[in-house]
C-alpha positions, 0 to 999 in steps of 0.5 A: 455469525455475520459475514464480513471480511477484511482485505489486505490488497497488497502490491506483491501479496493479498489476503482476506480475513474474517471474524470466527465464531469467537470474534477473533480474526482468522484467515481464509485460505486460498485454493492453494491452501495458503493464507496469502495470494500473490498479486499476480495476473496471467491472461490466456485469451479470455481466461485469467489466473491470479496468484500462484498459477500466474506466478508459476507461468512467468517462465514459460508464458508468452502473454504478459504477466501483470504484477505490482499494479497497486503502485499505479492505482490512482495514476493515469491509466494510459495504455499500461494495462490494455488487455483484449482491447480493453484498458483495465487500468490498475483499478481494473486489474486490482478488481480481478485480484479482488475477484479471486479473493471473493471467490475464495471467500464464497467457497469458504463460507459455503463449506461452513454452511453460512450461505443461503441456498440462493447465494451464488458467486455472482449474486452474493455481495460480501461486505468488506473493509479494504486497507490502503497505505496510510499516505494514499490520497483521495483518488487512490482510495476511491479507485480502491473502493471502485475495484472492490465494488467491481469485484462484488464486494460491498466496501463498507470502509477503506482504512489505513494499513498501519491502523489495521496492523495496530488493531491486530497487535492491540486486540488483547491490550488494555494498557495504553501505549504509543506505538510506531508501526513500520509497515514495509510491504512488497511495493509500498512503505509507510510509518504511523504513530498510534495511541492504542489500548483499552479497545481503542486505536487513534492515529496521531501522525503518518507518512510514507513513500508509494514507490518503496518496498521489497521490490526495490530491495529485490532489484538491487540483487537483480541488478547485481546478478546481471552485472556479476554474470557478465563480469565472470563470464564476459557474456550478457544474460539474455533479456528473456531471463528477466523473470528467472533472475527476478525469481532468483533475486527474491529467493536470495533476499529471503535466504539472506534473512535466515542466513549470512550468505547464499549462493546463486547459480546462473547459466546462459549462453553455455556459460555458468556463474556462481554468485555469492551474496552476503547479508552484511559486511564484516564488522571490521569493515562496516562503517558505524552508521551502516549506510556506507562501508569500507572495502579493500582495494583488492578487486575480488573484495570490491566486487563482493555483494553486501546486501545491507550496505548496498541498500544504504540509500533505501534505508536512508529514505526510511530513516528520513520518514521516521524522523519526519513523522516523529517531528510532525507528531511532536514526539521523540523516541522516548515517547514511543512505547513499542515499535511494531513491524508489519509487511513481509519485507520487515523480515529482512534483518536490516530493518529491525537493526536500522530501527534499533540503531535510530531509536535506541530501543529493542524491536521484537522480531516476533510477537505472539499471534501477530504475523507480518503477512496477515496482520493487516487483513486481520485488523481490517476484519476487526475494524468492522466490529471496532470502528466506533473505537478507531480514529484515523487521520487524513494523509494529505492536506486539503486546500483551495486556490486563492489569489493574493496580490495577483499571486495564486497560492493554495490555502490549506483548510484541512492539514495533514494528519488531522483526525477523521472525520473533519469539517471546517468552513471559512469566509473568503472574498470572491470575484463574480462567477468564481471557480472553487478549485480544491487541491490535495498536497503540501505545497501552498505556494505552487498549485501545480505541485499539488493535485487538483481534486475537483472544481466547482463553478459558483455563479456567484455575485462579487463579494463574500462566500463561505467555503466548507470542506469536509472529509468523511471517515473513508477519506472522501472529500466534500466541498460546499460553497454558500453565497447570498443564501445559495448553496452549491456542493461538490463530492469529490470522488474518482468518477472524475478519473473517467472510470465508468464503474458500471462498465468496469463491473461488467468487464470484471464479471465477464473475466473467466477467472480460474482458481 
């Protein structure tokens, strides 16, 4: 059996899968005998804990707890993640989480007798496919790749999460279908339309929001618990109860997925508050569009917590992306054969209810063999075998800076949702010793609203130049310019983010990670 793994590097949970003896995706359980590992890190001096042990230390740890780091990968490192006088950045902390998964995979494969006598945790480089949100740009993808390399993986591909979920869903599907994957994870959200069936999966259109996920739904409950405790007791909850209230908010969200109401007890400063939360407003009080609701003027009713209605703004943002991705694909709901839920936060009943309301279709809450939490990692493992039958798309438009009537603008050469890999070239007039600037983003009038991904000094004479842009399957951008028979090339990758890959790899190797 060839060893390779698929990894879902999630905002709140991560997991790793492999293909078993029958070629089917199976999960590698962690040392806590769980399929999923919390993406949480706790440092105790030079010792690091990842997962449940880090989560369990939230309430008593003096050292900082690091979580939700995926939301900041590809962003400026600043001083957000300086630990022991070293700025790991979100990339470095992601590498620590991935190192935990690599050690778990090593132990698993060793027990199965699949490793050679000479293989060690340090020396074994495991081939891996890592998933990212579909809307991730090149910088975010490349920093994810670097994190995998620093953790000891040979990152053979970076693929979109909804595409991976589609592979798991369609593993035994011969009938061709257009499916819409609604992927709501702990910290990120995206929606993708794919054509699957006959052993193939082709993405058609995608969009998403990098700051929307289960965490934002938790925070709505979290904020209410603080305010309601003060309303009932006249006392404020102390700041050092943040972790405990966060934990109770998550527990309440999970409880409201199974029950119509739940009660939370909060105690502080000698005061006790009993706080009841409801999943949904009574039918007689609920507005037809589910985004707003009517309440009585009675103060007690005004202060009631109806979770679905309080999340109206978040649901509206999801709806906006749903309509947008359909428009980009040139489709209507009548063209969608099935809606597939992915990501643990899709378990909230309000999610399939909202989808059924806007689509007019029935959304299956349970699909045999498809688990919200593990489907993406399993699809990543399958990709290693099926990559020749999978076509992904680029999530953002790529263009170059041009001047017209003394006005600077961005001309998109590769449009968003173009199938990958793709290559295109065009001829342009250029001033002497021009600079090619490559941008990523949708605004073609204002370069400042796009992301500058790279620049290339041309050393060209005034006249015509040929500009070529391409994006490979992993989403890496390549640029080439030819003038007077002289070619200059640019591979745009995350080395431009000031990440020293070898230094980071050495730092990650030095981290004393305890299982």
